[in-house]
C-alpha positions in Angstrom: -29.1 -19.6 -68.7 -25.4 -19.8 -69.3 -25.1 -16.0 -69.3 -26.5 -15.8 -65.7 -23.8 -18.2 -64.5 -20.9 -16.6 -66.2 -18.7 -14.3 -64.1 -16.1 -11.8 -65.0 -13.2 -12.3 -62.6 -10.8 -10.1 -64.5 -11.8 -7.0 -62.5 -10.6 -8.6 -59.2 -7.0 -8.6 -60.4 -6.8 -4.8 -60.9 -4.4 -2.9 -58.7 -6.9 -0.9 -56.7 -8.8 -4.1 -55.8 -5.6 -5.9 -54.7 -4.5 -2.9 -52.6 -7.9 -2.7 -50.9 -7.9 -6.4 -50.2 -4.3 -6.1 -48.8 -5.2 -3.2 -46.6 -8.3 -5.1 -45.3 -6.2 -8.1 -44.5 -3.6 -6.0 -42.6 -6.4 -4.4 -40.7 -8.0 -7.7 -39.7 -4.6 -9.1 -38.6 -3.9 -5.9 -36.5 -7.3 -6.2 -34.8 -6.8 -9.9 -34.0 -3.3 -9.4 -32.6 -4.3 -6.3 -30.7 -7.1 -8.3 -29.0 -4.8 -11.1 -28.2 -2.2 -8.7 -26.8 -4.8 -7.0 -24.6 -6.0 -10.3 -23.2 -2.4 -11.4 -22.5 -1.7 -8.2 -20.8 -4.7 -8.6 -18.5 -3.6 -12.1 -17.6 -0.1 -11.0 -16.8 -1.2 -8.1 -14.7 -3.7 -10.3 -12.8 -1.1 -13.0 -12.2 1.5 -10.5 -10.9 -1.1 -8.8 -8.6 -1.9 -12.2 -7.1 1.8 -13.0 -6.7 2.3 -9.7 -4.8 -0.7 -10.4 -2.6 0.7 -13.8 -1.7 4.1 -12.4 -0.9 2.6 -9.7 1.3 0.5 -12.3 3.1 3.6 -14.4 3.7 5.4 -11.3 5.1 2.5 -10.6 7.4 2.3 -14.3 8.5 6.0 -14.4 9.5 5.7 -11.1 11.3 8.1 -9.0 9.2 5.3 -6.7 7.9 2.5 -5.0 9.7 -1.0 -6.0 8.4 -2.0 -2.3 8.0 1.1 -1.6 5.9 0.4 -4.7 3.7 -3.2 -3.5 3.0 -1.8 0.0 2.2 0.7 -1.6 -0.2 -2.1 -3.7 -1.9 -4.3 -0.6 -2.3 -1.5 1.6 -3.6 -1.9 0.2 -7.2 -5.7 0.3 -7.4 -6.1 3.9 -8.5 -8.2 4.8 -11.6 -5.1 5.8 -13.6 -3.4 2.5 -13.1 -6.1 0.4 -14.7 -5.0 -1.0 -18.0 
């Protein structure tokens, strides 16, 4: 019974195992930070797009910008290559 419970932990401290664990940890951290960065980028782009729409709407409301020109400016950044 005691032989079944005994473990040999000495193999975990060998150099290849430590290197593998380190590389796995770096990979997991890179994936997490990449995901956070992508989400943050989407938030910033969305916020800036909404700010631009509000500014264009204000220009149209005060009469310094034609409504058709404002629509063209809003649609200018909506091409397939600009999506991030």
